[in-house]
C-alpha positions as protocol buffer text, in pm:
chain_id: "A"
residue {
  index: 1
  type: UNK
  ca { x: -2312 y: 14524 z: 16483 }
}
residue {
  index: 2
  type: UNK
  ca { x: -2356 y: 14405 z: 16840 }
}
residue {
  index: 3
  type: UNK
  ca { x: -2130 y: 14100 z: 16852 }
}
residue {
  index: 4
  type: UNK
  ca { x: -1862 y: 13934 z: 16647 }
}
residue {
  index: 5
  type: UNK
  ca { x: -1885 y: 13569 z: 16553 }
}
residue {
  index: 6
  type: UNK
  ca { x: -1827 y: 13350 z: 16249 }
}
residue {
  index: 7
  type: UNK
  ca { x: -2150 y: 13474 z: 16097 }
}
residue {
  index: 8
  type: UNK
  ca { x: -2017 y: 13831 z: 16087 }
}
residue {
  index: 9
  type: UNK
  ca { x: -1879 y: 13756 z: 15741 }
}
residue {
  index: 10
  type: UNK
  ca { x: -2202 y: 13599 z: 15618 }
}
residue {
  index: 11
  type: UNK
  ca { x: -2382 y: 13759 z: 15324 }
}
residue {
  index: 12
  type: UNK
  ca { x: -2688 y: 13535 z: 15350 }
}
residue {
  index: 13
  type: UNK
  ca { x: -3006 y: 13698 z: 15212 }
}
residue {
  index: 14
  type: UNK
  ca { x: -2803 y: 13983 z: 15058 }
}
residue {
  index: 15
  type: UNK
  ca { x: -2828 y: 14087 z: 14694 }
}
residue {
  index: 16
  type: UNK
  ca { x: -2513 y: 14216 z: 14526 }
}
residue {
  index: 17
  type: UNK
  ca { x: -2495 y: 14409 z: 14200 }
}
residue {
  index: 18
  type: UNK
  ca { x: -2154 y: 14374 z: 14033 }
}
residue {
  index: 19
  type: UNK
  ca { x: -2080 y: 14579 z: 13722 }
}
residue {
  index: 20
  type: UNK
  ca { x: -1861 y: 14386 z: 13481 }
}
residue {
  index: 21
  type: UNK
  ca { x: -1904 y: 14093 z: 13716 }
}
residue {
  index: 22
  type: UNK
  ca { x: -1868 y: 13814 z: 13462 }
}
residue {
  index: 23
  type: UNK
  ca { x: -1507 y: 13865 z: 13358 }
}
residue {
  index: 24
  type: UNK
  ca { x: -1168 y: 13966 z: 13493 }
}
residue {
  index: 25
  type: UNK
  ca { x: -1152 y: 14066 z: 13858 }
}
residue {
  index: 26
  type: UNK
  ca { x: -1528 y: 14121 z: 13854 }
}
residue {
  index: 27
  type: UNK
  ca { x: -1588 y: 13749 z: 13815 }
}
residue {
  index: 28
  type: UNK
  ca { x: -1379 y: 13685 z: 14124 }
}
residue {
  index: 29
  type: UNK
  ca { x: -1588 y: 13937 z: 14320 }
}
residue {
  index: 30
  type: UNK
  ca { x: -1910 y: 13768 z: 14204 }
}
residue {
  index: 31
  type: UNK
  ca { x: -1782 y: 13426 z: 14302 }
}
residue {
  index: 32
  type: UNK
  ca { x: -1655 y: 13542 z: 14641 }
}
residue {
  index: 33
  type: UNK
  ca { x: -1981 y: 13715 z: 14733 }
}
residue {
  index: 34
  type: UNK
  ca { x: -2185 y: 13410 z: 14634 }
}
residue {
  index: 35
  type: UNK
  ca { x: -1954 y: 13183 z: 14836 }
}
residue {
  index: 36
  type: UNK
  ca { x: -2062 y: 13374 z: 15147 }
}
residue {
  index: 37
  type: UNK
  ca { x: -2432 y: 13364 z: 15069 }
}
residue {
  index: 38
  type: UNK
  ca { x: -2515 y: 13660 z: 14845 }
}
residue {
  index: 39
  type: UNK
  ca { x: -2730 y: 13641 z: 14535 }
}
residue {
  index: 40
  type: UNK
  ca { x: -2560 y: 13820 z: 14247 }
}
residue {
  index: 41
  type: UNK
  ca { x: -2682 y: 14044 z: 13966 }
}
residue {
  index: 42
  type: UNK
  ca { x: -2436 y: 14117 z: 13688 }
}
residue {
  index: 43
  type: UNK
  ca { x: -2457 y: 14397 z: 13434 }
}
residue {
  index: 44
  type: UNK
  ca { x: -2213 y: 14401 z: 13144 }
}
residue {
  index: 45
  type: UNK
  ca { x: -2183 y: 14540 z: 12793 }
}
residue {
  index: 46
  type: UNK
  ca { x: -2171 y: 14191 z: 12640 }
}
residue {
  index: 47
  type: UNK
  ca { x: -2262 y: 13839 z: 12747 }
}
residue {
  index: 48
  type: UNK
  ca { x: -1898 y: 13736 z: 12767 }
}
residue {
  index: 49
  type: UNK
  ca { x: -1842 y: 13514 z: 13071 }
}
residue {
  index: 50
  type: UNK
  ca { x: -2209 y: 13483 z: 13162 }
}
residue {
  index: 51
  type: UNK
  ca { x: -2213 y: 13104 z: 13139 }
}
residue {
  index: 52
  type: UNK
  ca { x: -1906 y: 13070 z: 13361 }
}
residue {
  index: 53
  type: UNK
  ca { x: -2043 y: 13319 z: 13613 }
}
residue {
  index: 54
  type: UNK
  ca { x: -2379 y: 13143 z: 13627 }
}
residue {
  index: 55
  type: UNK
  ca { x: -2217 y: 12806 z: 13680 }
}
residue {
  index: 56
  type: UNK
  ca { x: -1997 y: 12940 z: 13961 }
}
residue {
  index: 57
  type: UNK
  ca { x: -2266 y: 13137 z: 14146 }
}
residue {
  index: 58
  type: UNK
  ca { x: -2529 y: 12865 z: 14120 }
}
residue {
  index: 59
  type: UNK
  ca { x: -2262 y: 12614 z: 14219 }
}
residue {
  index: 60
  type: UNK
  ca { x: -2233 y: 12809 z: 14543 }
}
residue {
  index: 61
  type: UNK
  ca { x: -2606 y: 12766 z: 14596 }
}
residue {
  index: 62
  type: UNK
  ca { x: -2703 y: 13121 z: 14506 }
}
residue {
  index: 63
  type: UNK
  ca { x: -2925 y: 13287 z: 14247 }
}
residue {
  index: 64
  type: UNK
  ca { x: -2791 y: 13503 z: 13966 }
}
residue {
  index: 65
  type: UNK
  ca { x: -2938 y: 13758 z: 13727 }
}
residue {
  index: 66
  type: UNK
  ca { x: -2797 y: 13932 z: 13420 }
}
residue {
  index: 67
  type: UNK
  ca { x: -2855 y: 14247 z: 13220 }
}
residue {
  index: 68
  type: UNK
  ca { x: -2671 y: 14329 z: 12899 }
}
residue {
  index: 69
  type: UNK
  ca { x: -2636 y: 14706 z: 12905 }
}
residue {
  index: 70
  type: UNK
  ca { x: -2389 y: 14983 z: 12832 }
}
residue {
  index: 71
  type: UNK
  ca { x: -2383 y: 15152 z: 13173 }
}
residue {
  index: 72
  type: UNK
  ca { x: -2256 y: 15476 z: 13019 }
}
residue {
  index: 73
  type: UNK
  ca { x: -2581 y: 15523 z: 12824 }
}
residue {
  index: 74
  type: UNK
  ca { x: -2826 y: 15792 z: 12931 }
}
residue {
  index: 75
  type: UNK
  ca { x: -3064 y: 15659 z: 13195 }
}
residue {
  index: 76
  type: UNK
  ca { x: -2875 y: 15331 z: 13229 }
}
residue {
  index: 77
  type: UNK
  ca { x: -2822 y: 15354 z: 13605 }
}
residue {
  index: 78
  type: UNK
  ca { x: -3191 y: 15376 z: 13690 }
}
residue {
  index: 79
  type: UNK
  ca { x: -3266 y: 15092 z: 13447 }
}
residue {
  index: 80
  type: UNK
  ca { x: -3001 y: 14869 z: 13604 }
}
residue {
  index: 81
  type: UNK
  ca { x: -3116 y: 14929 z: 13961 }
}
residue {
  index: 82
  type: UNK
  ca { x: -3477 y: 14867 z: 13862 }
}
residue {
  index: 83
  type: UNK
  ca { x: -3379 y: 14540 z: 13695 }
}
residue {
  index: 84
  type: UNK
  ca { x: -3220 y: 14423 z: 14021 }
}
residue {
  index: 85
  type: UNK
  ca { x: -3529 y: 14519 z: 14220 }
}
residue {
  index: 86
  type: UNK
  ca { x: -3758 y: 14350 z: 13968 }
}
residue {
  index: 87
  type: UNK
  ca { x: -3574 y: 14021 z: 14006 }
}
residue {
  index: 88
  type: UNK
  ca { x: -3474 y: 14019 z: 14373 }
}
residue {
  index: 89
  type: UNK
  ca { x: -3687 y: 14283 z: 14544 }
}
residue {
  index: 90
  type: UNK
  ca { x: -3398 y: 14457 z: 14720 }
}
residue {
  index: 91
  type: UNK
  ca { x: -3038 y: 14567 z: 14676 }
}
residue {
  index: 92
  type: UNK
  ca { x: -2783 y: 14545 z: 14957 }
}
residue {
  index: 93
  type: UNK
  ca { x: -2444 y: 14560 z: 14787 }
}
residue {
  index: 94
  type: UNK
  ca { x: -2310 y: 14753 z: 14489 }
}
residue {
  index: 95
  type: UNK
  ca { x: -1965 y: 14673 z: 14350 }
}
residue {
  index: 96
  type: UNK
  ca { x: -1863 y: 14939 z: 14098 }
}
residue {
  index: 97
  type: UNK
  ca { x: -1611 y: 14725 z: 13916 }
}
residue {
  index: 98
  type: UNK
  ca { x: -1653 y: 14797 z: 13543 }
}
residue {
  index: 99
  type: UNK
  ca { x: -1367 y: 14999 z: 13401 }
}
residue {
  index: 100
  type: UNK
  ca { x: -1131 y: 15046 z: 13112 }
}
residue {
  index: 101
  type: UNK
  ca { x: -784 y: 15175 z: 13036 }
}
residue {
  index: 102
  type: UNK
  ca { x: -644 y: 15334 z: 12721 }
}
residue {
  index: 103
  type: UNK
  ca { x: -270 y: 15400 z: 12682 }
}
residue {
  index: 104
  type: UNK
  ca { x: -105 y: 15662 z: 12464 }
}
residue {
  index: 105
  type: UNK
  ca { x: 165 y: 15928 z: 12460 }
}
residue {
  index: 106
  type: UNK
  ca { x: 68 y: 16262 z: 12610 }
}
residue {
  index: 107
  type: UNK
  ca { x: 45 y: 16459 z: 12286 }
}
residue {
  index: 108
  type: UNK
  ca { x: -132 y: 16181 z: 12097 }
}
residue {
  index: 109
  type: UNK
  ca { x: -417 y: 16128 z: 12343 }
}
residue {
  index: 110
  type: UNK
  ca { x: -752 y: 16199 z: 12180 }
}
residue {
  index: 111
  type: UNK
  ca { x: -1050 y: 16375 z: 12332 }
}
residue {
  index: 112
  type: UNK
  ca { x: -1264 y: 16077 z: 12236 }
}
residue {
  index: 113
  type: UNK
  ca { x: -1047 y: 15836 z: 12436 }
}
residue {
  index: 114
  type: UNK
  ca { x: -1052 y: 16069 z: 12736 }
}
residue {
  index: 115
  type: UNK
  ca { x: -1431 y: 16078 z: 12728 }
}
residue {
  index: 116
  type: UNK
  ca { x: -1467 y: 15699 z: 12692 }
}
residue {
  index: 117
  type: UNK
  ca { x: -1261 y: 15629 z: 13003 }
}
residue {
  index: 118
  type: UNK
  ca { x: -1413 y: 15904 z: 13219 }
}
residue {
  index: 119
  type: UNK
  ca { x: -1766 y: 15805 z: 13119 }
}
residue {
  index: 120
  type: UNK
  ca { x: -1716 y: 15444 z: 13228 }
}
residue {
  index: 121
  type: UNK
  ca { x: -1471 y: 15468 z: 13516 }
}
residue {
  index: 122
  type: UNK
  ca { x: -1619 y: 15774 z: 13685 }
}
residue {
  index: 123
  type: UNK
  ca { x: -1952 y: 15894 z: 13550 }
}
residue {
  index: 124
  type: UNK
  ca { x: -2120 y: 15552 z: 13534 }
}
residue {
  index: 125
  type: UNK
  ca { x: -1990 y: 15475 z: 13884 }
}
residue {
  index: 126
  type: UNK
  ca { x: -2139 y: 15800 z: 14016 }
}
residue {
  index: 127
  type: UNK
  ca { x: -2480 y: 15752 z: 13856 }
}
residue {
  index: 128
  type: UNK
  ca { x: -2508 y: 15391 z: 13977 }
}
residue {
  index: 129
  type: UNK
  ca { x: -2403 y: 15490 z: 14328 }
}
residue {
  index: 130
  type: UNK
  ca { x: -2662 y: 15769 z: 14322 }
}
residue {
  index: 131
  type: UNK
  ca { x: -2944 y: 15536 z: 14217 }
}
residue {
  index: 132
  type: UNK
  ca { x: -2835 y: 15262 z: 14458 }
}
residue {
  index: 133
  type: UNK
  ca { x: -2821 y: 15512 z: 14744 }
}
residue {
  index: 134
  type: UNK
  ca { x: -3189 y: 15597 z: 14688 }
}
residue {
  index: 135
  type: UNK
  ca { x: -3275 y: 15234 z: 14757 }
}
residue {
  index: 136
  type: UNK
  ca { x: -3031 y: 15186 z: 15043 }
}
residue {
  index: 137
  type: UNK
  ca { x: -3136 y: 15504 z: 15226 }
}
residue {
  index: 138
  type: UNK
  ca { x: -3496 y: 15380 z: 15236 }
}
residue {
  index: 139
  type: UNK
  ca { x: -3393 y: 15046 z: 15385 }
}
residue {
  index: 140
  type: UNK
  ca { x: -3132 y: 15214 z: 15609 }
}
residue {
  index: 141
  type: UNK
  ca { x: -2858 y: 14969 z: 15517 }
}
residue {
  index: 142
  type: UNK
  ca { x: -2620 y: 14899 z: 15235 }
}
residue {
  index: 143
  type: UNK
  ca { x: -2263 y: 14861 z: 15117 }
}
residue {
  index: 144
  type: UNK
  ca { x: -2101 y: 15029 z: 14819 }
}
residue {
  index: 145
  type: UNK
  ca { x: -1757 y: 14921 z: 14702 }
}
residue {
  index: 146
  type: UNK
  ca { x: -1573 y: 15127 z: 14441 }
}
residue {
  index: 147
  type: UNK
  ca { x: -1279 y: 14971 z: 14264 }
}
residue {
  index: 148
  type: UNK
  ca { x: -983 y: 15205 z: 14267 }
}
residue {
  index: 149
  type: UNK
  ca { x: -626 y: 15142 z: 14161 }
}
residue {
  index: 150
  type: UNK
  ca { x: -264 y: 15217 z: 14237 }
}
residue {
  index: 151
  type: UNK
  ca { x: -342 y: 15513 z: 14011 }
}
residue {
  index: 152
  type: UNK
  ca { x: -577 y: 15640 z: 14282 }
}
residue {
  index: 153
  type: UNK
  ca { x: -251 y: 15745 z: 14450 }
}
residue {
  index: 154
  type: UNK
  ca { x: 15 y: 15765 z: 14180 }
}
residue {
  index: 155
  type: UNK
  ca { x: 73 y: 15913 z: 13837 }
}
residue {
  index: 156
  type: UNK
  ca { x: 31 y: 15724 z: 13512 }
}
residue {
  index: 157
  type: UNK
  ca { x: 204 y: 15913 z: 13235 }
}
residue {
  index: 158
  type: UNK
  ca { x: 51 y: 15704 z: 12956 }
}
residue {
  index: 159
  type: UNK
  ca { x: -297 y: 15655 z: 13103 }
}
residue {
  index: 160
  type: UNK
  ca { x: -413 y: 16008 z: 13186 }
}
residue {
  index: 161
  type: UNK
  ca { x: -792 y: 15959 z: 13194 }
}
residue {
  index: 162
  type: UNK
  ca { x: -753 y: 15634 z: 13389 }
}
residue {
  index: 163
  type: UNK
  ca { x: -539 y: 15808 z: 13651 }
}
residue {
  index: 164
  type: UNK
  ca { x: -777 y: 16103 z: 13670 }
}
residue {
  index: 165
  type: UNK
  ca { x: -1078 y: 15873 z: 13705 }
}
residue {
  index: 166
  type: UNK
  ca { x: -921 y: 15660 z: 13977 }
}
residue {
  index: 167
  type: UNK
  ca { x: -814 y: 15965 z: 14179 }
}
residue {
  index: 168
  type: UNK
  ca { x: -1172 y: 16087 z: 14148 }
}
residue {
  index: 169
  type: UNK
  ca { x: -1309 y: 15749 z: 14260 }
}
residue {
  index: 170
  type: UNK
  ca { x: -1108 y: 15783 z: 14581 }
}
residue {
  index: 171
  type: UNK
  ca { x: -1255 y: 16128 z: 14645 }
}
residue {
  index: 172
  type: UNK
  ca { x: -1607 y: 16020 z: 14560 }
}
residue {
  index: 173
  type: UNK
  ca { x: -1576 y: 15721 z: 14793 }
}
residue {
  index: 174
  type: UNK
  ca { x: -1493 y: 15952 z: 15082 }
}
residue {
  index: 175
  type: UNK
  ca { x: -1769 y: 16201 z: 14998 }
}
residue {
  index: 176
  type: UNK
  ca { x: -2038 y: 15933 z: 14968 }
}
residue {
  index: 177
  type: UNK
  ca { x: -1916 y: 15760 z: 15284 }
}
residue {
  index: 178
  type: UNK
  ca { x: -1960 y: 16084 z: 15476 }
}
residue {
  index: 179
  type: UNK
  ca { x: -2301 y: 16161 z: 15326 }
}
residue {
  index: 180
  type: UNK
  ca { x: -2448 y: 15811 z: 15368 }
}
residue {
  index: 181
  type: UNK
  ca { x: -2307 y: 15715 z: 15710 }
}
residue {
  index: 182
  type: UNK
  ca { x: -2617 y: 15844 z: 15896 }
}
residue {
  index: 183
  type: UNK
  ca { x: -2824 y: 15590 z: 15702 }
}
residue {
  index: 184
  type: UNK
  ca { x: -2611 y: 15289 z: 15803 }
}
residue {
  index: 185
  type: UNK
  ca { x: -2455 y: 15269 z: 15457 }
}
residue {
  index: 186
  type: UNK
  ca { x: -2082 y: 15207 z: 15430 }
}
residue {
  index: 187
  type: UNK
  ca { x: -1891 y: 15320 z: 15122 }
}
residue {
  index: 188
  type: UNK
  ca { x: -1540 y: 15187 z: 15075 }
}
residue {
  index: 189
  type: UNK
  ca { x: -1300 y: 15098 z: 14798 }
}
residue {
  index: 190
  type: UNK
  ca { x: -1050 y: 14838 z: 14690 }
}
residue {
  index: 191
  type: UNK
  ca { x: -730 y: 14947 z: 14519 }
}
residue {
  index: 192
  type: UNK
  ca { x: -583 y: 14641 z: 14347 }
}
residue {
  index: 193
  type: UNK
  ca { x: -209 y: 14649 z: 14306 }
}
residue {
  index: 194
  type: UNK
  ca { x: -33 y: 14489 z: 14015 }
}
residue {
  index: 195
  type: UNK
  ca { x: -252 y: 14184 z: 13960 }
}
residue {
  index: 196
  type: UNK
  ca { x: -208 y: 13927 z: 13684 }
}
residue {
  index: 197
  type: UNK
  ca { x: -504 y: 14001 z: 13455 }
}
residue {
  index: 198
  type: UNK
  ca { x: -563 y: 14053 z: 13084 }
}
residue {
  index: 199
  type: UNK
  ca { x: -558 y: 14431 z: 13141 }
}
residue {
  index: 200
  type: UNK
  ca { x: -208 y: 14420 z: 13290 }
}
residue {
  index: 201
  type: UNK
  ca { x: -66 y: 14163 z: 13048 }
}
residue {
  index: 202
  type: UNK
  ca { x: 119 y: 14427 z: 12839 }
}
residue {
  index: 203
  type: UNK
  ca { x: 292 y: 14546 z: 13157 }
}
residue {
  index: 204
  type: UNK
  ca { x: 373 y: 14193 z: 13271 }
}
residue {
  index: 205
  type: UNK
  ca { x: 537 y: 14122 z: 12937 }
}
residue {
  index: 206
  type: UNK
  ca { x: 713 y: 14458 z: 12901 }
}
residue {
  index: 207
  type: UNK
  ca { x: 1088 y: 14381 z: 12917 }
}
residue {
  index: 208
  type: UNK
  ca { x: 1159 y: 14702 z: 13111 }
}
residue {
  index: 209
  type: UNK
  ca { x: 849 y: 14783 z: 13315 }
}
residue {
  index: 210
  type: UNK
  ca { x: 770 y: 14421 z: 13405 }
}
residue {
  index: 211
  type: UNK
  ca { x: 1089 y: 14363 z: 13606 }
}
residue {
  index: 212
  type: UNK
  ca { x: 1075 y: 14721 z: 13745 }
}
residue {
  index: 213
  type: UNK
  ca { x: 728 y: 14665 z: 13889 }
}
residue {
  index: 214
  type: UNK
  ca { x: 818 y: 14328 z: 14035 }
}
residue {
  index: 215
  type: UNK
  ca { x: 1128 y: 14475 z: 14200 }
}
residue {
  index: 216
  type: UNK
  ca { x: 917 y: 14757 z: 14349 }
}
residue {
  index: 217
  type: UNK
  ca { x: 677 y: 14516 z: 14523 }
}
residue {
  index: 218
  type: UNK
  ca { x: 807 y: 14423 z: 14872 }
}
residue {
  index: 219
  type: UNK
  ca { x: 656 y: 14074 z: 14843 }
}
residue {
  index: 220
  type: UNK
  ca { x: 849 y: 14031 z: 14517 }
}
residue {
  index: 221
  type: UNK
  ca { x: 551 y: 13896 z: 14324 }
}
residue {
  index: 222
  type: UNK
  ca { x: 258 y: 14020 z: 14121 }
}
residue {
  index: 223
  type: UNK
  ca { x: -75 y: 13944 z: 14282 }
}
residue {
  index: 224
  type: UNK
  ca { x: -336 y: 13701 z: 14154 }
}
residue {
  index: 225
  type: UNK
  ca { x: -711 y: 13777 z: 14131 }
}
residue {
  index: 226
  type: UNK
  ca { x: -801 y: 13539 z: 14415 }
}
residue {
  index: 227
  type: UNK
  ca { x: -616 y: 13763 z: 14660 }
}
residue {
  index: 228
  type: UNK
  ca { x: -888 y: 14026 z: 14624 }
}
residue {
  index: 229
  type: UNK
  ca { x: -1170 y: 13789 z: 14718 }
}
residue {
  index: 230
  type: UNK
  ca { x: -1118 y: 13802 z: 15095 }
}
residue {
  index: 231
  type: UNK
  ca { x: -1100 y: 14183 z: 15112 }
}
residue {
  index: 232
  type: UNK
  ca { x: -1418 y: 14228 z: 14906 }
}
residue {
  index: 233
  type: UNK
  ca { x: -1611 y: 13987 z: 15131 }
}
residue {
  index: 234
  type: UNK
  ca { x: -1488 y: 14171 z: 15441 }
}
residue {
  index: 235
  type: UNK
  ca { x: -1591 y: 14513 z: 15308 }
}
residue {
  index: 236
  type: UNK
  ca { x: -1938 y: 14385 z: 15210 }
}
residue {
  index: 237
  type: UNK
  ca { x: -2005 y: 14202 z: 15536 }
}
residue {
  index: 238
  type: UNK
  ca { x: -2125 y: 14297 z: 15882 }
}
residue {
  index: 239
  type: UNK
  ca { x: -1766 y: 14257 z: 16000 }
}
residue {
  index: 240
  type: UNK
  ca { x: -1683 y: 14595 z: 15842 }
}
residue {
  index: 241
  type: UNK
  ca { x: -1986 y: 14793 z: 15965 }
}
residue {
  index: 242
  type: UNK
  ca { x: -1760 y: 15047 z: 16142 }
}
residue {
  index: 243
  type: UNK
  ca { x: -1533 y: 15088 z: 15838 }
}
residue {
  index: 244
  type: UNK
  ca { x: -1628 y: 15357 z: 15587 }
}
residue {
  index: 245
  type: UNK
  ca { x: -1453 y: 15600 z: 15355 }
}
residue {
  index: 246
  type: UNK
  ca { x: -1151 y: 15374 z: 15317 }
}
residue {
  index: 247
  type: UNK
  ca { x: -971 y: 15278 z: 14997 }
}
residue {
  index: 248
  type: UNK
  ca { x: -800 y: 14951 z: 15087 }
}
residue {
  index: 249
  type: UNK
  ca { x: -486 y: 14879 z: 14883 }
}
residue {
  index: 250
  type: UNK
  ca { x: -436 y: 14511 z: 14803 }
}
residue {
  index: 251
  type: UNK
  ca { x: -93 y: 14552 z: 14656 }
}
residue {
  index: 252
  type: UNK
  ca { x: 169 y: 14335 z: 14827 }
}
residue {
  index: 253
  type: UNK
  ca { x: 309 y: 14653 z: 14978 }
}
residue {
  index: 254
  type: UNK
  ca { x: 368 y: 14834 z: 14647 }
}
residue {
  index: 255
  type: UNK
  ca { x: 268 y: 15173 z: 14790 }
}
residue {
  index: 256
  type: UNK
  ca { x: 522 y: 15143 z: 15071 }
}
residue {
  index: 257
  type: UNK
  ca { x: 806 y: 15226 z: 14834 }
}
């Protein structure tokens, strides 16, 4: 980056791959990136939300592509990256958003549930980053954003694999940022705080934890998905070219206490 101007946030002519980008927070990332000029490719296990995502992205004047695929399947990462290249010819941005959470008591947690969460939240993220890096290294540019969590920093006594995976995502973000920096590739993360989504609905409605969480947030309010849209655009744009290896909490100050 040689100069800063209003175009420093532009994503014009960029192609962004967003895993799970048609629902939840992923849809907000897809919309935000397309608002600033990026074409979007979404991979998801089902076609849920595809119509809404297409309408939003095309409404912002951008192209969109889809692939229905379980990204935890063997060989899925290479297939996904190739699908992006087949449609758009290049890949500039990867948002590793897809994830899941399973809750249970410590002694009742099954091996199968551990494996499900780790395979999606960590292993699939690693394999996609690895395949995307092969493309980005050749073009000597790229942005990778990994979605972390408050559990990248804190314990979660009912969500052990989720906590383990999100701690690992923080470490992997730093390691990839270090390894890919010589190729002009920035690797960063977003750590959403307590955001009003379907995933956090049980916590919002919990008569004990709900008020506890709200009282712990300095701003006094749960966040809304739209509050993550600005940070994701910043981390994917030229404006953040000298920022790498960072996990940016978007949490209303939750981690301060």
